[in-house]
C-alpha positions in Angstrom: 7.4 2.5 27.5 7.1 1.6 23.8 7.3 4.6 21.5 4.2 5.4 19.4 4.2 7.3 16.1 1.6 8.4 13.6 1.7 6.3 10.3 2.7 9.4 8.4 5.5 10.2 10.8 6.7 6.6 10.6 7.1 7.1 6.8 8.8 10.4 7.4 11.3 8.8 9.8 12.0 6.0 7.3 12.8 8.5 4.6 14.9 10.7 6.9 16.9 7.7 8.2 17.6 6.3 4.8 18.6 9.7 3.4 21.0 10.1 6.3 22.4 6.6 5.8 22.8 6.8 2.0 23.6 10.0 0.1 22.3 8.5 -3.1 18.7 8.4 -1.8 16.7 11.4 -3.2 13.0 12.4 -3.0 11.0 13.9 -5.8 7.4 14.7 -6.5 4.6 17.2 -6.5 4.5 19.2 -3.2 7.0 17.0 -1.4 8.1 20.3 0.1 5.5 22.6 -1.2 7.5 25.8 -1.8 9.1 25.2 -5.2 10.3 28.4 -6.7 9.1 30.6 -3.8 12.0 30.6 -1.4 12.3 34.3 -1.8 8.8 34.6 -0.4 9.6 32.4 2.6 7.9 29.3 1.2 10.4 26.5 1.7 8.6 23.6 3.4 4.9 24.5 3.2 3.2 21.1 2.5 5.3 18.0 3.1 3.1 16.1 0.6 -0.7 15.5 0.8 -0.4 13.4 4.0 2.6 15.3 5.6 4.9 12.4 5.2 7.8 14.5 3.7 7.5 17.5 6.0 10.9 18.8 7.2 13.0 16.8 4.8 13.9 19.7 2.5 15.2 21.7 5.5 17.4 18.7 6.5 18.7 17.7 3.0 18.2 20.7 0.8 16.5 21.2 -2.6 19.1 19.1 -4.4 17.9 15.9 -2.7 14.2 16.9 -2.0 12.9 18.0 -5.4 9.5 19.7 -5.8 8.5 18.8 -9.4 6.1 20.3 -11.9 2.7 18.7 -12.2 3.8 16.3 -14.8 3.9 12.7 -13.6 5.1 11.4 -17.0 8.1 13.7 -16.7 9.3 13.2 -13.1 8.5 9.4 -13.0 10.6 9.1 -16.2 13.3 11.2 -14.6 13.3 9.0 -11.5 13.8 5.9 -13.7 16.7 7.6 -15.3 18.2 8.5 -12.0 17.8 4.9 -10.7 19.8 3.4 -13.6 22.6 6.0 -13.3 23.5 5.6 -9.6 20.8 7.2 -7.4 18.1 5.6 -5.4 15.1 7.9 -6.0 11.8 7.9 -4.1 9.2 9.4 -6.4 5.9 10.3 -4.9 2.9 9.7 -7.2 0.5 11.8 -5.2 -2.6 9.5 -5.8 -2.6 6.1 -7.4 -5.1 7.2 -10.0 -2.4 9.3 -11.6 -0.8 6.2 -12.9 -2.9 6.7 -15.9 -0.5 9.4 -17.2 2.8 7.7 -16.3 2.4 3.9 -16.8 4.9 3.9 -19.7 8.0 4.8 -17.6 6.8 2.6 -14.7 6.2 -0.4 -16.8 8.1 -0.2 -20.1 11.1 1.4 -18.6 11.3 0.8 -14.8 9.9 -2.7 -14.7 11.4 -4.1 -17.9 14.9 -2.6 -18.2 16.7 -5.2 -16.1 15.2 -7.9 -18.4 15.7 -6.1 -21.6 19.4 -5.4 -20.8 20.2 -8.9 -19.7 20.5 -8.1 -16.0 23.3 -5.5 -16.6 21.3 -2.7 -14.8 19.3 -2.5 -11.6 16.5 -0.1 -11.1 16.4 0.8 -7.3 13.3 3.0 -7.6 10.5 3.5 -5.1 7.2 4.9 -6.3 5.3 6.0 -3.1 1.6 6.6 -3.8 -1.6 7.2 -1.8 -4.5 4.7 -2.1 -8.0 4.5 -0.6 -11.3 6.3 -0.2 -11.4 9.3 2.3 -13.8 7.7 4.7 -15.5 11.0 5.5 -18.6 10.6 7.6 -21.6 10.8 5.2 -23.0 13.8 7.1 -19.8 15.8 6.3 -20.6 15.6 2.6 -18.5 14.2 -0.3 -15.0 12.8 -0.4 -12.4 13.1 -3.1 -14.3 11.4 -5.9 -13.0 8.9 -8.4 -9.7 10.4 -9.5 -8.2 10.7 -6.0 -9.6 7.7 -4.1 -8.7 4.5 -6.0 -6.9 1.4 -4.7 -5.6 0.1 -8.0 -2.6 -1.8 -6.7 -3.6 -4.8 -8.8 -2.3 -2.8 -11.8 1.2 -2.9 -10.4 0.9 -6.5 -9.1 0.1 -7.6 -12.7 3.3 -6.1 -14.1 6.4 -8.5 -14.0 9.5 -6.7 -12.8 7.6 -4.6 -10.3 7.2 -5.3 -6.6 4.2 -3.9 -4.7 3.6 -3.5 -1.0 0.8 -2.1 1.1 1.5 -1.5 4.9 -1.3 -1.8 7.4 0.0 0.1 10.4 2.9 2.5 11.4 5.3 -0.4 12.2 4.9 -2.0 8.7 4.9 1.5 7.1 8.4 2.3 8.3 9.8 -1.2 7.8 8.4 -1.7 4.3 9.4 1.7 3.1 13.0 1.2 4.3 13.0 -2.3 2.6 11.7 -0.7 -0.6 14.4 1.9 -0.6 17.1 -0.7 -0.1 15.7 -3.0 -2.8 17.5 -3.1 -6.2 14.3 -3.5 -8.1 11.4 -1.0 -8.5 8.9 -1.1 -5.7 5.5 0.5 -5.6 4.7 1.5 -2.0 1.0 2.0 -1.4 0.1 4.2 1.5 -3.6 4.2 2.5 -4.7 7.8 3.2 -7.0 6.8 6.1 -4.1 5.2 7.9 -2.0 8.5 7.9 -3.4 9.6 11.2 -3.3 6.2 13.0 -0.8 5.5 15.8 1.2 2.5 16.6 4.5 1.2 18.1 7.5 2.0 16.0 11.1 1.3 16.9 13.4 4.3 16.6 16.3 2.4 15.0 16.0 1.6 11.3 14.6 -1.8 10.5 13.1 -3.6 7.5 9.9 -5.6 7.0 10.7 -8.2 4.4 9.0 -7.8 1.0 7.2 -10.9 -0.1 6.0 -12.0 3.3 2.6 -11.8 4.9 2.0 -12.0 8.6 -0.6 -13.7 10.8 -2.0 -11.1 13.3 -4.6 -13.3 15.0 -4.7 -17.1 15.1 -8.0 -19.0 14.5 -9.3 -22.3 13.5 -12.6 -21.7 11.7 -12.0 -19.2 8.9 -9.2 -17.2 7.4 -9.7 -13.5 6.8 -7.1 -11.9 4.5 -6.7 -8.1 4.6 -4.8 -5.5 2.5 -3.7 -2.1 4.0 -6.7 -0.6 5.9 -8.7 -3.7 5.2 -6.5 -5.6 7.7 -8.0 -3.4 10.4 -11.5 -4.2 9.1 -10.7 -7.9 9.3 -9.5 -7.6 12.9 -12.7 -5.8 13.8 -14.7 -8.5 12.0 -12.8 -11.2 13.9 -13.8 -9.6 17.2 -17.4 -9.6 16.2 -17.2 -13.2 15.0 -15.7 -14.2 18.3 -18.9 -13.1 19.9 -20.7 -15.6 17.7 -18.4 -18.4 18.7 -16.3 -18.3 15.4 -12.5 -18.2 15.7 -11.2 -16.2 12.7 -7.5 -16.2 11.7 -6.4 -12.8 10.3 -3.6 -12.7 7.7 -2.1 -9.3 6.8 -1.0 -9.6 3.2 1.5 -6.7 3.2 3.2 -7.8 -0.1 1.0 -7.9 -3.1 3.8 -8.9 -5.5 5.6 -11.1 -4.7 2.7 -12.9 -3.0 3.3 -15.0 0.1 1.4 -18.0 -1.2 2.8 -20.3 1.5 1.3 -18.4 4.4 -2.1 -18.2 2.7 -2.1 -21.9 1.9 -1.0 -22.9 5.4 -3.7 -20.8 7.0 -6.5 -22.2 4.8 -5.3 -25.7 5.5 -5.8 -25.0 9.2 -9.2 -23.3 8.9 -10.9 -24.7 5.9 -12.5 -21.4 4.9 -11.3 -18.2 3.3 -12.6 -14.6 3.0 -10.4 -12.0 1.2 -11.1 -8.4 1.9 -9.9 -5.9 -0.7 -10.9 -2.2 -1.2 -10.0 -2.4 -4.9 -12.6 -3.2 -7.6 -13.2 -7.0 -8.1 -12.3 -7.7 -11.7 -8.7 -9.0 -12.1 -8.0 -8.0 -8.5 -5.6 -9.1 -5.8 -8.6 -10.6 -4.0 -9.5 -12.8 -7.0 -5.8 -13.7 -7.4 -5.6 -14.9 -3.8 -8.8 -16.9 -4.3 -7.3 -18.5 -7.4 -4.1 -19.5 -5.5 -6.2 -21.3 -2.9 -8.4 -22.9 -5.5 -5.2 -24.2 -7.2 -3.2 -25.2 -4.1 -5.6 -25.9 -1.3 -9.0 -26.8 -2.7 -8.9 -30.2 -1.0 -8.8 -28.3 2.4 -11.7 -26.0 1.7 -15.0 -26.9 3.5 -16.9 -24.0 1.9 -16.7 -21.5 -1.0 -14.0 -18.8 -1.0 -15.6 -15.4 -0.5 -14.3 -12.0 -1.6 -15.4 -8.8 0.0 -14.5 -5.9 -2.3 -15.6 -2.5 -3.6 -18.2 -2.7 -6.4 -17.0 -2.6 -9.9 -17.4 1.1 -10.2 -15.4 4.3 -9.7 -15.3 5.7 -6.1 -18.3 8.0 -5.7 -18.0 11.6 -4.5 -21.1 11.4 -2.3 -20.3 10.7 1.3 -23.3 8.4 1.7 -22.3 6.4 -1.4 -18.6 6.3 -0.5 -19.5 4.9 2.9 -21.5 2.2 1.1 -18.6 1.6 -1.4 -15.9 0.5 1.0 -15.9 -3.0 2.6 -17.1 -2.9 6.2 -16.7 -5.3 9.2 -20.4 -6.1 8.8 -19.9 -7.3 5.3 -16.9 -9.4 6.3 -18.8 -11.0 9.1 -21.7 -11.8 6.7 -19.2 -13.4 4.2 -17.5 -15.5 6.9 -20.9 -16.8 8.2 -22.0 -17.5 4.6 -18.9 -19.7 3.8 -19.2 -21.5 7.1 -22.9 -22.3 6.3 -22.3 -23.5 2.7 
C-alpha cells in the first residue's frame, strides 16, 4: 500500500532527511521550535512553526542547527544570506510572505545579486520557506487572518533575477521541491500554501527531488488548458471535473515553478487545446497569471481560438471578513465560467 503523508509532514520529512544527509543544512526562523530561551521551563519544541512543519527537528538536531530567532526578519534573513556564502545551506522560514516587506533588501540586493556582483565566485545556497494564501475559513466561522498574513505575493520573487521560486500543490511535490531547493546552489523561495498543510497524499519515504523549472500535466484534455499554482491547481482539477459534465475536456497544468518558468509545457498544451485559463490566487497586476498570458500571446498566439482568460484575486488586500475572504479567492465556479467564456468567444 502506498504511504500517505500530510503536506506539512512531507515538508518536515524533507527537512529532516536533508539535515541528516548534509551537516551544513541549518534551519532558522521565528518559532521553528517555539521554545527559544525557555529550556529551563521545559519549553524546547513547543510550536514547530505556524503549520507544524518543523516540529521535532530541534530535538533531533539541537539548537545549534535549529535556531529560534528574534522577531526581526531583516536580521535573520540577512544572517541566512551570510551563512549561505560562508559554507552553510540555511533554510530560513519567513513566517508569512507579507513579511517580505521588512527583509527584501537581503533577499534581493544580497541573496539574489551576490553571484552576479562577484563574477560567479560565490554561490548562495539559501532556501526561504514562506507561507502563502488566504485561510479559507468558512464564512460562518468569522474572519480569517486579514491582509498582513494572507497574501500570495510570489510574483515579487519571480520578478527578481537571481531568485528561483517554487510553489508545490500537494504533499508529493512539497517534499520533492523542498529537497531540490535545499540542494540548489542558488537562492530559492519555497511558497507553502497554508490551506494545503492539512491535505494528504502519497509520498515516497526515500528522499527524491522534483525538478525546479518544470511544470507537470495532471490531466490531459483537448478543449482548454487550465493552469494552476499551489492550491489553485486543485481548484483547476475540480473545475475540470465540472467541465467534463458539460462535454468540455480540460487539460490541467500544475505550474510548480514560477521562476524559472516552464514555457515549453505551457506552449505545447495551448497548441493542443487552443484555449487558456490561468488561475492565480495573487492579485492581477504584474502577476504570474499575466506573465503566463504574455508568454502564450508571444509564442502561441496563432494557436489560440479564443481570448486568454485569467482568474485571480481582485486587486485588493485580502479581507478579514470571512464572507469577503470567501469571495476574494478564485473558485471552481469562476474557472468554469472563464473556460466557457473563452470557448464561446
